[in-house]
ZAMARGU-4260 file (C-alpha; in steps of 0.2 Angstrom, whole numbers, plus 5000, padded with zeros to 4 digits):
<rodrens>
0) 4946/5811/6129 | 4965/5809/6129 | 4976/5824/6127 | 4987/5816/6113 | 4983/5810/6095
5) 4992/5796/6087 | 4999/5807/6073 | 5007/5819/6085 | 5014/5807/6098 | 5031/5813/6103
10) 5037/5795/6108 | 5033/5778/6102 | 5027/5763/6112 | 5045/5758/6117 | 5044/5769/6132
15) 5036/5754/6140 | 5051/5742/6136 | 5064/5737/6149 | 5081/5743/6146 | 5088/5726/6140
20) 5074/5724/6127 | 5075/5743/6121 | 5094/5741/6119 | 5094/5725/6109 | 5080/5731/6098
25) 5087/5747/6094 | 5106/5745/6095 | 5115/5744/6078 | 5099/5748/6068 | 5098/5764/6057
30) 5086/5778/6063 | 5081/5790/6050 | 5085/5808/6054 | 5067/5814/6055 | 5063/5802/6068
35) 5079/5804/6079 | 5069/5817/6091 | 5056/5803/6093 | 5069/5791/6097 | 5078/5802/6110
40) 5063/5806/6119 | 5057/5788/6119 | 5074/5783/6126 | 5074/5796/6139 | 5057/5792/6146
45) 5062/5773/6146 | 5078/5777/6156 | 5068/5787/6168 | 5055/5773/6171 | 5067/5758/6171
50) 5069/5758/6190 | 5050/5757/6191 | 5051/5742/6179 | 5064/5733/6190 | 5053/5736/6206
55) 5039/5727/6196 | 5051/5713/6192 | 5054/5710/6210 | 5035/5710/6214 | 5032/5697/6200
60) 5045/5686/6208 | 5034/5686/6224 | 5018/5684/6215 | 5007/5669/6221 | 5003/5655/6209
65) 4989/5660/6197 | 4975/5648/6195 | 4973/5646/6176 | 4961/5636/6165 | 4964/5633/6146
70) 4965/5650/6137 | 4955/5655/6121 | 4965/5662/6106 | 4957/5673/6093 | 4967/5671/6077
75) 4966/5679/6060 | 4976/5691/6049 | 4975/5710/6054 | 4958/5718/6049 | 4949/5702/6049
80) 4937/5707/6063 | 4947/5701/6078 | 4945/5716/6088 | 4926/5716/6086 | 4925/5698/6091
85) 4937/5700/6105 | 4926/5714/6112 | 4910/5705/6111 | 4916/5689/6119 | 4925/5699/6133
90) 4908/5703/6138 | 4908/5686/6147 | 4914/5691/6164 | 4924/5675/6166 | 4937/5681/6154
95) 4953/5690/6158 | 4963/5699/6144 | 4977/5710/6140 | 4972/5729/6142 | 4977/5743/6132
100) 4987/5751/6147 | 4996/5734/6149 | 5002/5734/6131 | 5011/5751/6133 | 5017/5747/6151
105) 5018/5728/6154 | 5031/5731/6167 | 5020/5742/6178 | 5006/5731/6182 | 5010/5727/6200
110) 5019/5741/6209 | 5013/5759/6204 | 4999/5753/6193 | 4986/5765/6199 | 4996/5780/6197
115) 5003/5776/6179 | 4986/5770/6173 | 4978/5786/6178 | 4991/5796/6169 | 4989/5785/6154
120) 4970/5788/6154 | 4973/5807/6153 | 4986/5806/6139 | 4982/5792/6128 | 4972/5795/6112
125) 4954/5792/6113 | 4952/5782/6097 | 4962/5771/6086 | 4968/5778/6069 | 4960/5774/6053
130) 4944/5765/6060 | 4940/5776/6075 | 4938/5761/6087 | 4937/5767/6105 | 4953/5766/6115
135) 4954/5766/6134 | 4966/5760/6146 | 4955/5745/6153 | 4948/5740/6136 | 4954/5723/6128
140) 4969/5724/6117 | 4981/5712/6107 | 4996/5707/6118 | 5009/5708/6104 | 5010/5727/6109
145) 5015/5721/6126 | 5026/5708/6121 | 5037/5719/6110 | 5041/5729/6126 | 5045/5713/6136
150) 5057/5705/6124 | 5067/5708/6108 | 5059/5694/6099 | 5043/5701/6093 | 5036/5703/6075
155) 5030/5721/6080 | 5048/5727/6080 | 5043/5731/6062 | 5033/5745/6068 | 5049/5754/6073
160) 5060/5747/6059 | 5049/5743/6044 | 5064/5740/6033 | 5068/5724/6043 | 5050/5718/6041
165) 5055/5702/6032 | 5068/5697/6045 | 5055/5699/6059 | 5042/5690/6049 | 5052/5675/6046
170) 5059/5673/6064 | 5046/5680/6076 | 5030/5679/6067 | 5032/5662/6058 | 5045/5656/6070
175) 5056/5649/6055 | 5074/5649/6061 | 5070/5655/6078 | 5083/5649/6091 | 5078/5638/6106
180) 5083/5652/6117 | 5072/5665/6108 | 5058/5653/6108 | 5059/5649/6127 | 5060/5668/6130
185) 5044/5671/6120 | 5035/5657/6130 | 5041/5664/6146 | 5035/5681/6143 | 5018/5677/6135
190) 5014/5666/6150 | 5020/5680/6162 | 5009/5692/6153 | 4994/5681/6154 | 4996/5677/6172
195) 4998/5695/6177 | 4983/5699/6167 | 4973/5686/6176 | 4980/5691/6193 | 4975/5710/6190
200) 4958/5706/6185 | 4954/5691/6196 | 4950/5679/6182 | 4956/5662/6178 | 4952/5660/6159
205) 4962/5671/6147 | 4954/5677/6131 | 4968/5682/6118 | 4966/5692/6102 | 4983/5693/6093
210) 4985/5691/6074 | 5003/5686/6076 | 4998/5671/6086 | 4991/5664/6069 | 5009/5659/6064
215) 5013/5651/6081 | 5000/5637/6084 | 5012/5623/6087 | 5021/5634/6101 | 5005/5639/6109
220) 5000/5621/6110 | 5017/5617/6118 | 5012/5629/6132 | 4993/5626/6133 | 4989/5609/6125
225) 4970/5611/6129 | 4969/5629/6122 | 4954/5633/6111 | 4955/5643/6095 | 4944/5654/6085
230) 4950/5658/6068 | 4943/5672/6058 | 4943/5675/6039 | 4936/5690/6030 | 4935/5696/6012
235) 4953/5697/6006 | 4950/5712/5995 | 4943/5722/6011 | 4958/5715/6021 | 4970/5721/6009
240) 4963/5739/6008 | 4960/5740/6027 | 4977/5733/6032 | 4986/5745/6020 | 4977/5760/6028
245) 4979/5754/6046 | 4997/5750/6044 | 5001/5767/6036 | 4992/5776/6051 | 5000/5766/6064
250) 5017/5768/6057 | 5016/5787/6057 | 5016/5787/6076 | 5029/5772/6079 | 5041/5772/6065
255) 5060/5776/6067 | 5063/5772/6048 | 5054/5777/6032 | 5046/5764/6021 | 5038/5768/6004
260) 5020/5764/6001 | 5025/5752/5988 | 5037/5743/6000 | 5023/5742/6013 | 5011/5735/6000
265) 5024/5721/5996 | 5026/5717/6014 | 5008/5716/6017 | 5006/5704/6002 | 5019/5692/6007
270) 5014/5692/6026 | 4996/5688/6022 | 5001/5674/6010 | 5014/5666/6022 | 5003/5668/6037
275) 4989/5659/6028 | 5001/5645/6023 | 5008/5643/6041 | 4990/5642/6049 | 4985/5629/6036
280) 5000/5619/6040 | 4998/5619/6059 | 4979/5619/6062 | 4979/5600/6061 | 4989/5600/6077
285) 4974/5607/6087 | 4964/5593/6095 | 4947/5590/6088 | 4934/5601/6095 | 4946/5615/6100
290) 4945/5625/6084 | 4931/5634/6075 | 4933/5644/6059 | 4922/5659/6057 | 4918/5671/6043
295) 4918/5688/6050 | 4904/5693/6039 | 4893/5680/6047 | 4898/5686/6064 | 4895/5704/6060
300) 4877/5700/6055 | 4873/5691/6070 | 4886/5693/6084 | 4876/5685/6098 | 4870/5671/6087
305) 4887/5667/6081 | 4894/5669/6099 | 4882/5656/6105 | 4887/5644/6090 | 4906/5647/6094
310) 4903/5642/6112 | 4893/5627/6107 | 4906/5621/6094 | 4920/5623/6107 | 4910/5615/6121
315) 4912/5631/6131 | 4898/5632/6144 | 4889/5647/6152 | 4883/5656/6136 | 4867/5661/6143
320) 4875/5669/6158 | 4887/5678/6147 | 4874/5684/6135 | 4869/5700/6144 | 4887/5706/6144
325) 4890/5703/6126 | 4873/5711/6121 | 4878/5727/6131 | 4893/5729/6120 | 4884/5725/6104
330) 4870/5737/6107 | 4882/5751/6113 | 4891/5750/6096 | 4877/5748/6084 | 4879/5766/6078
335) 4898/5763/6074 | 4901/5767/6056 | 4915/5756/6049 | 4925/5761/6034 | 4918/5756/6017
340) 4930/5751/6003 | 4928/5753/5984 | 4941/5741/5977 | 4952/5749/5963 | 4957/5738/5948
345) 4974/5738/5955 | 4968/5731/5972 | 4958/5717/5963 | 4973/5712/5953 | 4985/5712/5967
350) 4974/5701/5978 | 4969/5689/5964 | 4988/5687/5959 | 4994/5684/5977 | 4980/5678/5988
355) 4971/5667/5976 | 4972/5652/5988 | 4962/5662/6001 | 4949/5667/5988 | 4946/5650/5983
360) 4947/5642/6000 | 4934/5654/6008 | 4924/5657/5991 | 4927/5676/5991 | 4924/5682/5974
365) 4919/5699/5967
</rodrens>
Protein backbone atom coordinates (compact mmCIF):
# COMPACT_ATOMS: atom_id res chain seq x y z
CA UNK A 1 0.00 0.00 0.00
CA UNK A 2 1.29 3.47 -0.88
CA UNK A 3 2.13 5.85 1.94
CA UNK A 4 0.26 8.79 0.42
CA UNK A 5 -3.39 9.46 -0.40
CA UNK A 6 -4.65 11.59 -3.26
CA UNK A 7 -6.46 14.03 -1.02
CA UNK A 8 -3.29 14.75 1.02
CA UNK A 9 -0.66 14.88 -1.72
CA UNK A 10 1.77 17.75 -0.96
CA UNK A 11 2.60 18.12 -4.66
CA UNK A 12 0.85 17.67 -7.97
CA UNK A 13 1.99 15.68 -10.98
CA UNK A 14 3.96 18.58 -12.47
CA UNK A 15 6.89 17.26 -10.41
CA UNK A 16 7.54 15.11 -13.48
CA UNK A 17 7.66 17.98 -15.96
CA UNK A 18 10.86 19.24 -17.51
CA UNK A 19 11.75 22.82 -16.63
CA UNK A 20 10.70 24.33 -19.97
CA UNK A 21 7.28 22.68 -19.80
CA UNK A 22 6.76 23.58 -16.14
CA UNK A 23 7.62 27.21 -16.70
CA UNK A 24 5.53 27.64 -19.82
CA UNK A 25 2.46 26.03 -18.22
CA UNK A 26 2.68 28.01 -14.97
CA UNK A 27 4.21 31.38 -15.79
CA UNK A 28 1.73 34.23 -15.86
CA UNK A 29 -1.16 32.11 -14.58
CA UNK A 30 -2.92 32.95 -11.31
CA UNK A 31 -2.29 30.54 -8.45
CA UNK A 32 -4.82 30.79 -5.65
CA UNK A 33 -3.40 31.42 -2.15
CA UNK A 34 -4.47 28.08 -0.64
CA UNK A 35 -2.52 26.18 -3.32
CA UNK A 36 0.73 28.17 -3.23
CA UNK A 37 2.35 25.72 -0.81
CA UNK A 38 1.58 22.85 -3.19
CA UNK A 39 2.95 24.89 -6.09
CA UNK A 40 6.19 25.80 -4.29
CA UNK A 41 6.82 22.22 -3.19
CA UNK A 42 6.10 20.91 -6.68
CA UNK A 43 8.43 23.46 -8.25
CA UNK A 44 11.18 22.71 -5.76
CA UNK A 45 11.10 18.96 -6.47
CA UNK A 46 10.89 19.58 -10.22
CA UNK A 47 14.02 21.76 -10.04
CA UNK A 48 15.87 19.11 -8.03
CA UNK A 49 14.96 16.39 -10.54
CA UNK A 50 15.54 18.46 -13.68
CA UNK A 51 19.22 17.37 -14.07
CA UNK A 52 18.03 13.74 -14.05
CA UNK A 53 15.54 14.62 -16.78
CA UNK A 54 18.33 16.10 -18.89
CA UNK A 55 20.43 12.96 -18.47
CA UNK A 56 17.47 10.90 -19.69
CA UNK A 57 17.17 13.22 -22.65
CA UNK A 58 20.70 12.37 -23.71
CA UNK A 59 19.95 8.64 -23.37
CA UNK A 60 16.86 9.10 -25.56
CA UNK A 61 18.99 10.64 -28.29
CA UNK A 62 21.16 7.48 -28.30
CA UNK A 63 18.26 5.01 -28.16
CA UNK A 64 18.29 2.51 -31.04
CA UNK A 65 15.46 2.46 -33.58
CA UNK A 66 12.36 0.87 -32.06
CA UNK A 67 10.48 -1.66 -34.20
CA UNK A 68 6.85 -0.61 -34.10
CA UNK A 69 3.68 -2.05 -35.61
CA UNK A 70 0.38 -0.20 -36.02
CA UNK A 71 -0.87 0.93 -32.59
CA UNK A 72 -4.35 0.38 -31.16
CA UNK A 73 -6.15 3.39 -29.67
CA UNK A 74 -9.00 3.02 -27.15
CA UNK A 75 -11.16 6.14 -27.39
CA UNK A 76 -14.20 7.46 -25.55
CA UNK A 77 -15.22 10.13 -23.08
CA UNK A 78 -13.93 9.83 -19.52
CA UNK A 79 -15.85 7.30 -17.41
CA UNK A 80 -16.97 5.36 -20.49
CA UNK A 81 -15.20 2.19 -19.40
CA UNK A 82 -11.90 2.85 -21.16
CA UNK A 83 -9.84 1.79 -18.12
CA UNK A 84 -11.54 -1.59 -17.79
CA UNK A 85 -11.27 -2.34 -21.51
CA UNK A 86 -7.62 -1.24 -21.51
CA UNK A 87 -6.79 -3.49 -18.57
CA UNK A 88 -8.55 -6.48 -20.12
CA UNK A 89 -6.91 -6.13 -23.53
CA UNK A 90 -3.49 -5.49 -21.99
CA UNK A 91 -3.68 -9.09 -20.83
CA UNK A 92 -2.48 -9.82 -24.36
CA UNK A 93 1.27 -10.08 -23.78
CA UNK A 94 2.04 -8.62 -27.21
CA UNK A 95 0.95 -5.15 -26.14
CA UNK A 96 3.06 -2.42 -24.61
CA UNK A 97 1.45 0.55 -22.91
CA UNK A 98 2.11 3.66 -20.86
CA UNK A 99 2.46 2.75 -17.18
CA UNK A 100 1.29 4.71 -14.15
CA UNK A 101 4.91 5.39 -13.17
CA UNK A 102 5.63 6.72 -16.63
CA UNK A 103 2.71 9.17 -16.47
CA UNK A 104 4.32 10.87 -13.46
CA UNK A 105 7.96 10.58 -14.54
CA UNK A 106 8.07 10.29 -18.35
CA UNK A 107 11.55 11.81 -18.29
CA UNK A 108 12.96 9.07 -16.02
CA UNK A 109 12.35 5.98 -18.14
CA UNK A 110 15.93 5.30 -19.21
CA UNK A 111 18.59 6.42 -16.70
CA UNK A 112 17.68 6.03 -13.01
CA UNK A 113 14.45 4.17 -13.82
CA UNK A 114 14.83 1.35 -11.26
CA UNK A 115 15.50 3.63 -8.30
CA UNK A 116 12.75 6.14 -9.01
CA UNK A 117 10.21 3.42 -9.84
CA UNK A 118 10.92 1.79 -6.45
CA UNK A 119 10.41 5.12 -4.67
CA UNK A 120 7.16 5.70 -6.55
CA UNK A 121 5.88 2.25 -5.63
CA UNK A 122 6.35 3.01 -1.92
CA UNK A 123 4.86 6.50 -1.98
CA UNK A 124 2.05 6.47 -4.53
CA UNK A 125 -1.60 5.96 -3.49
CA UNK A 126 -2.74 2.36 -3.85
CA UNK A 127 -6.12 3.19 -5.37
CA UNK A 128 -7.63 5.80 -7.64
CA UNK A 129 -10.02 8.29 -6.03
CA UNK A 130 -13.79 7.95 -6.55
CA UNK A 131 -13.92 4.42 -7.92
CA UNK A 132 -11.12 2.69 -5.93
CA UNK A 133 -9.53 1.20 -9.06
CA UNK A 134 -6.15 -0.31 -8.16
CA UNK A 135 -3.04 1.74 -8.86
CA UNK A 136 0.49 0.45 -9.26
CA UNK A 137 3.60 1.80 -10.99
CA UNK A 138 3.54 -0.87 -13.71
CA UNK A 139 -0.21 -0.95 -14.41
CA UNK A 140 -1.60 0.48 -17.67
CA UNK A 141 -2.49 4.16 -17.61
CA UNK A 142 -3.62 6.88 -20.01
CA UNK A 143 -0.75 8.72 -21.62
CA UNK A 144 -2.17 12.24 -21.33
CA UNK A 145 -0.88 12.36 -17.75
CA UNK A 146 2.59 11.77 -19.20
CA UNK A 147 2.15 14.18 -22.10
CA UNK A 148 1.23 17.02 -19.75
CA UNK A 149 4.73 16.65 -18.27
CA UNK A 150 6.45 16.49 -21.65
CA UNK A 151 5.05 19.59 -23.36
CA UNK A 152 2.92 22.66 -22.58
CA UNK A 153 0.26 21.72 -25.15
CA UNK A 154 -1.92 19.23 -23.26
CA UNK A 155 -5.59 19.41 -22.37
CA UNK A 156 -4.68 18.14 -18.91
CA UNK A 157 -3.31 21.55 -18.01
CA UNK A 158 -6.89 22.08 -16.87
CA UNK A 159 -6.23 19.88 -13.82
CA UNK A 160 -3.91 22.61 -12.55
CA UNK A 161 -5.73 25.66 -13.89
CA UNK A 162 -9.41 24.73 -14.24
CA UNK A 163 -10.45 28.33 -14.91
CA UNK A 164 -8.72 27.96 -18.30
CA UNK A 165 -10.47 24.71 -19.26
CA UNK A 166 -12.21 26.27 -22.26
CA UNK A 167 -8.93 27.48 -23.77
CA UNK A 168 -7.20 24.14 -23.23
CA UNK A 169 -10.22 22.26 -24.61
CA UNK A 170 -10.37 24.25 -27.83
CA UNK A 171 -6.67 24.13 -28.68
CA UNK A 172 -5.28 20.98 -27.09
CA UNK A 173 -8.25 18.59 -26.95
CA UNK A 174 -10.07 19.46 -30.17
CA UNK A 175 -6.99 20.92 -31.92
CA UNK A 176 -9.03 23.88 -33.16
CA UNK A 177 -6.66 26.79 -33.71
CA UNK A 178 -3.58 24.82 -32.66
CA UNK A 179 -0.45 26.18 -34.38
CA UNK A 180 1.71 24.04 -36.65
CA UNK A 181 4.53 24.23 -34.11
CA UNK A 182 2.28 23.09 -31.26
CA UNK A 183 0.90 20.23 -33.33
CA UNK A 184 4.35 19.04 -34.37
CA UNK A 185 5.46 19.19 -30.73
CA UNK A 186 2.47 17.05 -29.77
CA UNK A 187 3.24 14.49 -32.48
CA UNK A 188 6.92 14.32 -31.53
CA UNK A 189 6.23 13.80 -27.83
CA UNK A 190 3.46 11.24 -28.29
CA UNK A 191 5.67 9.20 -30.62
CA UNK A 192 8.58 9.51 -28.18
CA UNK A 193 6.37 8.35 -25.31
CA UNK A 194 5.13 5.35 -27.29
CA UNK A 195 8.60 4.31 -28.42
CA UNK A 196 10.08 4.53 -24.92
CA UNK A 197 7.15 2.48 -23.58
CA UNK A 198 7.74 -0.22 -26.18
CA UNK A 199 11.50 -0.17 -25.55
CA UNK A 200 11.14 -0.58 -21.79
CA UNK A 201 8.66 -3.44 -22.15
CA UNK A 202 10.27 -5.15 -25.12
CA UNK A 203 7.10 -4.93 -27.24
CA UNK A 204 6.29 -3.78 -30.75
CA UNK A 205 2.53 -3.03 -30.57
CA UNK A 206 1.32 -0.11 -28.47
CA UNK A 207 -2.10 -0.22 -26.78
CA UNK A 208 -3.32 3.28 -25.96
CA UNK A 209 -6.11 4.34 -23.61
CA UNK A 210 -6.50 8.09 -23.66
CA UNK A 211 -9.87 9.89 -23.72
CA UNK A 212 -8.36 13.14 -25.12
CA UNK A 213 -7.30 11.27 -28.26
CA UNK A 214 -11.00 11.05 -29.13
CA UNK A 215 -10.69 14.60 -30.46
CA UNK A 216 -7.45 14.02 -32.39
CA UNK A 217 -8.23 11.25 -34.86
CA UNK A 218 -6.96 13.12 -37.93
CA UNK A 219 -3.64 13.86 -36.22
CA UNK A 220 -3.24 10.28 -35.02
CA UNK A 221 -3.82 9.07 -38.59
CA UNK A 222 -1.16 11.47 -39.87
CA UNK A 223 1.24 9.72 -37.50
CA UNK A 224 0.00 6.15 -37.83
CA UNK A 225 -2.11 5.66 -40.99
CA UNK A 226 -2.76 1.97 -40.23
CA UNK A 227 -3.73 2.48 -36.58
CA UNK A 228 -6.77 0.65 -35.23
CA UNK A 229 -9.40 2.30 -33.04
CA UNK A 230 -11.86 1.09 -30.40
CA UNK A 231 -14.50 3.68 -29.51
CA UNK A 232 -16.47 3.14 -26.30
CA UNK A 233 -19.86 4.59 -25.45
CA UNK A 234 -21.72 4.37 -22.16
CA UNK A 235 -25.02 5.54 -20.73
CA UNK A 236 -24.67 9.36 -20.76
CA UNK A 237 -26.56 9.75 -17.48
CA UNK A 238 -23.96 7.54 -15.79
CA UNK A 239 -21.10 9.28 -17.60
CA UNK A 240 -22.28 12.67 -16.34
CA UNK A 241 -22.60 11.59 -12.71
CA UNK A 242 -19.36 9.63 -12.78
CA UNK A 243 -17.32 12.30 -14.57
CA UNK A 244 -18.46 14.99 -12.15
CA UNK A 245 -17.48 12.86 -9.15
CA UNK A 246 -14.18 11.76 -10.70
CA UNK A 247 -13.10 15.25 -11.75
CA UNK A 248 -13.94 16.70 -8.34
CA UNK A 249 -11.74 14.13 -6.64
CA UNK A 250 -8.81 14.43 -9.03
CA UNK A 251 -8.89 18.21 -8.80
CA UNK A 252 -8.47 18.04 -5.02
CA UNK A 253 -4.96 16.70 -5.47
CA UNK A 254 -3.85 18.60 -8.58
CA UNK A 255 -5.50 22.02 -8.78
CA UNK A 256 -3.68 25.32 -8.32
CA UNK A 257 -6.87 27.31 -8.89
CA UNK A 258 -10.37 27.00 -7.48
CA UNK A 259 -13.41 26.19 -9.57
CA UNK A 260 -16.99 26.01 -8.36
CA UNK A 261 -19.08 22.88 -8.69
CA UNK A 262 -21.39 24.72 -11.07
CA UNK A 263 -18.49 25.85 -13.28
CA UNK A 264 -17.10 22.32 -13.33
CA UNK A 265 -20.48 20.95 -14.41
CA UNK A 266 -20.67 23.48 -17.22
CA UNK A 267 -17.20 22.51 -18.47
CA UNK A 268 -18.11 18.81 -18.39
CA UNK A 269 -21.31 19.44 -20.33
CA UNK A 270 -19.54 21.45 -23.05
CA UNK A 271 -16.56 19.08 -23.28
CA UNK A 272 -18.73 15.99 -23.76
CA UNK A 273 -20.83 17.64 -26.46
CA UNK A 274 -17.88 19.04 -28.40
CA UNK A 275 -15.85 15.84 -28.10
CA UNK A 276 -18.85 13.86 -29.40
CA UNK A 277 -19.13 16.19 -32.40
CA UNK A 278 -15.39 16.09 -33.14
CA UNK A 279 -15.33 12.30 -33.08
CA UNK A 280 -18.36 12.06 -35.37
CA UNK A 281 -16.78 14.53 -37.81
CA UNK A 282 -13.45 12.66 -38.03
CA UNK A 283 -14.26 8.98 -37.62
CA UNK A 284 -14.90 8.69 -41.37
CA UNK A 285 -11.17 9.29 -41.92
CA UNK A 286 -10.36 5.91 -40.37
CA UNK A 287 -9.82 3.25 -43.04
CA UNK A 288 -12.57 0.67 -43.32
CA UNK A 289 -12.02 -2.23 -40.94
CA UNK A 290 -9.86 -0.22 -38.52
CA UNK A 291 -12.65 1.09 -36.26
CA UNK A 292 -15.02 -0.74 -33.95
CA UNK A 293 -17.64 1.02 -31.81
CA UNK A 294 -18.62 -0.75 -28.58
CA UNK A 295 -21.22 -0.17 -25.89
CA UNK A 296 -19.45 -0.53 -22.57
CA UNK A 297 -22.47 -2.24 -21.04
CA UNK A 298 -22.04 -5.05 -23.59
CA UNK A 299 -18.34 -5.37 -22.87
CA UNK A 300 -18.93 -5.40 -19.12
CA UNK A 301 -21.43 -8.28 -19.39
CA UNK A 302 -19.09 -10.46 -21.45
CA UNK A 303 -15.51 -9.12 -21.49
CA UNK A 304 -13.88 -12.11 -23.16
CA UNK A 305 -16.64 -12.58 -25.70
CA UNK A 306 -16.55 -8.90 -26.63
CA UNK A 307 -12.73 -8.88 -26.73
CA UNK A 308 -12.87 -11.76 -29.19
CA UNK A 309 -15.42 -9.87 -31.29
CA UNK A 310 -13.22 -6.76 -31.28
CA UNK A 311 -10.23 -8.78 -32.44
CA UNK A 312 -12.30 -10.28 -35.24
CA UNK A 313 -13.76 -7.00 -36.44
CA UNK A 314 -10.35 -5.30 -36.42
CA UNK A 315 -8.66 -8.34 -38.03
CA UNK A 316 -6.28 -8.71 -35.10
CA UNK A 317 -4.93 -12.25 -34.90
CA UNK A 318 -3.93 -14.27 -31.84
CA UNK A 319 -6.96 -13.96 -29.59
CA UNK A 320 -6.81 -17.57 -28.40
CA UNK A 321 -3.20 -17.11 -27.31
CA UNK A 322 -4.16 -13.91 -25.50
CA UNK A 323 -7.31 -15.27 -23.85
CA UNK A 324 -5.64 -16.62 -20.71
CA UNK A 325 -3.99 -13.30 -19.90
CA UNK A 326 -7.26 -11.42 -20.33
CA UNK A 327 -9.17 -14.01 -18.35
CA UNK A 328 -6.73 -13.70 -15.47
CA UNK A 329 -7.51 -10.00 -15.15
CA UNK A 330 -11.27 -10.50 -15.48
CA UNK A 331 -11.39 -13.25 -12.84
CA UNK A 332 -9.18 -11.23 -10.51
CA UNK A 333 -11.61 -8.32 -10.57
CA UNK A 334 -14.95 -10.10 -10.37
CA UNK A 335 -15.38 -8.94 -6.77
CA UNK A 336 -14.77 -5.28 -7.66
CA UNK A 337 -17.78 -3.19 -6.70
CA UNK A 338 -18.32 -0.25 -9.01
CA UNK A 339 -20.22 2.86 -8.04
CA UNK A 340 -23.99 2.85 -8.47
CA UNK A 341 -25.84 6.00 -9.45
CA UNK A 342 -29.36 7.17 -8.77
CA UNK A 343 -29.98 9.93 -11.27
CA UNK A 344 -31.48 13.08 -9.82
CA UNK A 345 -34.10 15.03 -11.74
CA UNK A 346 -31.47 17.70 -12.31
CA UNK A 347 -29.02 15.20 -13.84
CA UNK A 348 -31.71 13.86 -16.15
CA UNK A 349 -32.64 17.39 -17.22
CA UNK A 350 -29.05 18.49 -17.87
CA UNK A 351 -28.19 15.39 -19.87
CA UNK A 352 -31.36 15.48 -21.97
CA UNK A 353 -31.00 19.21 -22.65
CA UNK A 354 -27.34 19.03 -23.64
CA UNK A 355 -26.45 15.50 -24.73
CA UNK A 356 -29.57 14.53 -26.65
CA UNK A 357 -27.53 13.68 -29.75
CA UNK A 358 -25.70 10.92 -27.90
CA UNK A 359 -28.91 9.66 -26.28
CA UNK A 360 -30.55 9.33 -29.67
CA UNK A 361 -27.57 7.92 -31.55
CA UNK A 362 -26.86 5.19 -29.03
CA UNK A 363 -30.47 4.69 -27.88
CA UNK A 364 -29.89 5.46 -24.20
CA UNK A 365 -33.16 6.42 -22.55
CA UNK A 366 -34.42 6.03 -18.98
